[in-house]
N, C-alpha and C positions, 0 to 999 in steps of 0.2 A: 408076560403073564403072572410068573413066578414071584417076578418082581414086585408086580402090583398087589399079591395077593399078601405079600410080606408086608409091604406099605399097610397094609387096611389090617392086618393081624398086629403090627405095631403101635396102630393108631387105638385100636380097643385094649390093649394092655396097659397104654398110657390113662385111657378111660376107667376101667375098672381099676385099676393100682390106685387113680385118684380118690376113687369111691371108697375105697378101703381106709381113706384115713378119718372117714364118719363111724358112728356107731351102727352097730350091724341094723338095728330098727329105722335110722334115718338113711340109711341106704336102701333099704326094702321101700322105704314110702319113697324115695326118688325114683326109685326103678319103676313102681308101681305110677306114681302120678307123669312120668314122661315116658312111658312103654319103652323102657330102656333094653328088657329081655325079651317080652312076648309081644312087641309091637303095638301093643293094646292100653294107650294112657286110659288113667282110672280119674274120675271128677274128685274132689278133693271131700265132696258127700259121701263118694262110695268107701275110699279110705278112712276116713274117720268112722263111719260105720263097723267096718273090719276090725279096728284098734278102740272102738265105744269112747271117741274123743270128738270132740267139735270139729268142723270142717276151719274153722278160723285157728283152731291149735293145731292142725295139720298145717296148715298157712304158714304159721309161725317156724314150725318143724323144717320147712322148706328155706325157708327163709335166711332161718340161721345155720343149716346145714351150707347152702351157697356161700354166705358170710366165712364160713369155715374155710371150705374147699377154695375160695379166692386168695386165701391167705397161705396155702399150701405150697410146699416147695416142688410140687410134684406136677403144678397147674405149669410152671414154667418148661415143664416137656411138650407142651401144647403152644407156645409161642409163636413158631414157625406156621402153625394150621391157623392162628388166630391172623397174623400177619397179613397171610394171603386172603382171608377172607376178607379184612378190611381192605384189603386191595382190588377186591372186586366190588364191594359194596360203593367204593369209590370212584368207580367206573360209571354210576348212575348217579353221581355226586351225593353218595351215603344214602339213599333211599331204594327200597325195593320191596314188592309185595313178598311175603312170606313164603308163599309156596314154590314160587318159580324160582325165588332167591335159591333157596336150599338144593333144588336139583340142578341149579347151576354150580353151587358148591362141590355139589357130589360130582358132577364133571368135569368141571375147571379142575379140581384137585383129585380127580381119579379116585373117588370114592364111593362109585356105584352100589359097591356091594356095605356099604357102610347105611344102616337104618338113617332113615331124614329123621327119625325120633331121636337117636343119639345126637346129629350135627345141632338139630332145635335146641337140646340140652344145653348142648357147648354154648352156643351162642348167645341162651337166657345166663349163663354162667360167668360170660366176660360182661364186665361193666361198660367196656367202650361198646356195646351195641346196647338199641332197645327193641323192644319187643312191642307192637300196640295191635289189640285185641281184635277180631273182626267184630262189627255193628250192623246194624240196619242201612246203613250209607255207604261204611268201606268193608274192603278186605284187610285181613290181616297183615301187617309190614313190619320190615326192621328199617331202622334208620341210624345213623350214628347218633350216640347220646350227647356229642354237641349240638346235634340241631333240636329244635324244638317242635315237638309235634303240632301245638298249635298253628305254628308258622307253615308246615307243611299240611295241614286241613284248609288253612287259609288260601292256598295255592290250587287244591284239587277243589273248591266252592268257588273259586273264583275261574277257574276253567271250565265246570257246570254252567256257571251264569253265562260266559261266554259262548257257548254251545245253544243255552236257552235264546239268547239274544239274535242270533246268527240264524236259526230257523233253519239250517240247512248240513248236510255233511262238508265236511272240510279235509283236504288232504295235510298231511304233516307238516309241507311247507307254509301253508297257508296260516297253520296254526304256531308253527317255532316263530314266524313273523311277528302276530300278534304277541305270542309270551315274551318275544325281548324288548319291545316296548312297556307290555302291562305287567309282568312278572319279574322278570330279572332281566339284562343284557346280557349277561353269563349263562343262562339257561341253554342246555342242549338238548338233542333230541333224546338221547338217552334218558336224561333226566324228564324230560316232559312224559315222554313214555311211561315211566314208572309211575309218574304222579298220576296219570289219566288211569294206569292199570290199579291205582286202589281204589279208585270210585267205581260204588257197583252200579252206577247213571249213566256210565263212560262205555263204548263200544265199538267196533269197527266191522265194516263190512267187506268182501273179499275186493274191493276194489280200490282198496288204502285208504278210503275215507274213515273220519273218525265223526261220532256223534253221538246223540243222547238215546240211550239203549230202547226206549219206548217209539222211538222214530221209526216207520215203516220202511226206509231207504237204509237203514242202519239194521235192523232186527225184524224183515219182514215177516210176518206169520203164515201166510198161505202161499201156496206154489205159486199163483197168479198174480201177487205181488212181488215174489223173488223173480219171477220172468218178465213183469213189468221194468225192474230196474236194470236188471242185466239186459234189454233190450235198449235200455237209454243209454247205457254205457257202450254198447256196441254200434250203436247210431246205425243199425240198418236192419231189413226186412230177415228175419231166419224162419226157418221150417222149425215145428213143432219139436221133431226128433232130433236135431240140432240142440234146441235149447235144454231138450231133458241131459243131451250128453254134457253140455257145458255146465247145468247145474249140478250135476254129478262131479265134476271135475272140482267144484267148490266145495263140497262135502269135504274135501280133503285139503282144504285151504291150511297153510299155516299160519292160524291166526294169532297173534301176541298174546302171552298169559294176562289171564281175567279181563282178556278186549275182547274173546269171543263172542260172537253173534249167532249163537243154538241153532237159530230156526235156518241157516243158510247150509247148516251141516245135516240137516233131514233130506234124503233120499225120495226122489219122486220120478215113477214112470210116465214114458212117453205121451201115452195114450190119456193119462189124469192132466198133463197139461194141455193136450187138446181139448179135452173136456171142460176143464177152467176156460181157458181164452177163448174159446166158441162162444161164451156164454157174457164174457165182460166186457161192456161197453169202453173200456180202454184200448180194446184192440181189434184191429181188421184184417180180415181173412183176405191176403191181397192175391193169392196165388193157390195152388191146390197143396194146403197143409203149411202153408207159409204165412204168417203173421207179421204186423207192422202195427206201429201205435197210431191210433188217430188224430193225437196233438200232431201228427208228422205230416197232415193232410192228406191223408190217406181215407178212401170211403167205404163204406160197408154197401153201397147201390153195386147192381150189376153193371156190367160193363157199357149196357145202350144207354143206361141211366147217366152214368159218368159223362157219356160222349153228349148226349143232350142237354145237359149243366153244363158244358165246356161252350158248346154253341150257344146258348143262350146268353151266357155271361159275356162274350167275345163280341157279342153284335155286328157280327159281321161273318160271311162265309171263310171258311178253314180248309188248308189243304191237307191233305191226309198226313204230311209228315207231320203238321202242326198239332191237329190231332193225336197222333202217337206220340208225340212228347209231350203234350199234357196229360194224355191217360194215364203215362208212365209214372207223371208224377203222385198220381193219386193210386193206382193199381199196378200190379207185377203183371203184365198180360203179354202174348204175343202179339205181333205185326197182324198175323193172320185171322184172329180170333177181334181184332179192332175192325178188318176189314168184312169179316161177316157180320161184325153187328152193324156196321153202315149201310149193309144190304139190304136191310128192314124200310123199303118204301113209303110204309106209314108213319115213319118217326124222321128219314132222312132223304132229301133231294140232292144229287149229284149233279152239278151245273155243268155247261160245254167248256168251262176251264178247267174240269177235273176236282174243283173247290167242293165242299160240300155244307149245306146249312138245312135248318128246321123245316120241316113241311109244315103248312099252317094248322094242321090240325095236332101236331104236336106243341107248336108254338101254342096254341090255345089251352090246351091243358096244362102245360107247364104255368101259365100266366093265371090261371084258376088257381093254383096249388101257392102260388105268391101271395104273404098276408094283406101287402099294400101293392097298389098299380103304382109301377115303376116306371120314371120318368125316363130311362133310358131302355126303353123296349126294343130287342134288334128288329130291323126289318127284312123282309123274305126279299131277296133278291131274285128277278129272274134273270135266266140267260138269255 
């Protein structure tokens, strides 16, 4: 612990020794602009008003100060720091979203006690690194100055277009296969993730899939949407209390920096899930509190209606076990419940061989509901 503290103190000593190379006013302007002492950076305009000079003049003073500091012999004392930072940046092929990269520098170089503003200032001081400001389409990012900003942004746009054309979320394995063909055969996962992390249009869901942030499958706004995509990935019916617990787990999902799907991080109570799903036509209540997706073939009808539909479409009597098997494809139900439904003599007839068929009355009612007369009407077989 003491060794780490001594290293941080030494780092700060180098920094302020470097700043002392400048005239006092220039020092103070840099400190204010980058928040080196109070962690509250000021705008060029605010500094200009304080010194009664234009914001452009403040910019000129900062640029001139940087040029002087880069020539100072004191900056050589930071060579080891800069080399380590460069190595970290090279791990992602020379590109990194700014905020997450500064945190990485703090962690990897044991500089957690050093303000992010100081690290940001020192990275801007070194001409080997370039900093690109945030805009409406991209987050701020650092890159090696040997790489052109335009080339990086072209890659970002190309990936965004790829998602727009794919129309569906993709895993990193699927994206990397495309990227090696369309961007560069040398591109690796870290570089690809960092490029996607620059874009404000791209995000990921807690299933490890990437896509456009305006897609419900990536950034679902409502709790029932989140439940829908969770069920799709679970691929099984789930009780609403379990759904609530699983959604709560995803609130703490370790999303990659700047690729966070913020609606997945919203907490929701179990009763809210139940209330939302019961009225959503995409879901079917297939058991007590247990939901499945309608697209899986489950039906909202009661058990009796389901059995009638099975017998009508079968066009022949079915054994009890056949009815059980078909019903369980559409509902989560116990065999006793199915047997109880089959005991309704107004709807079902049990034949001497223990098979079941529809009564004439039930068959007539079903045929009336059909939009067109079917040429494949089942016959009522007498025992």
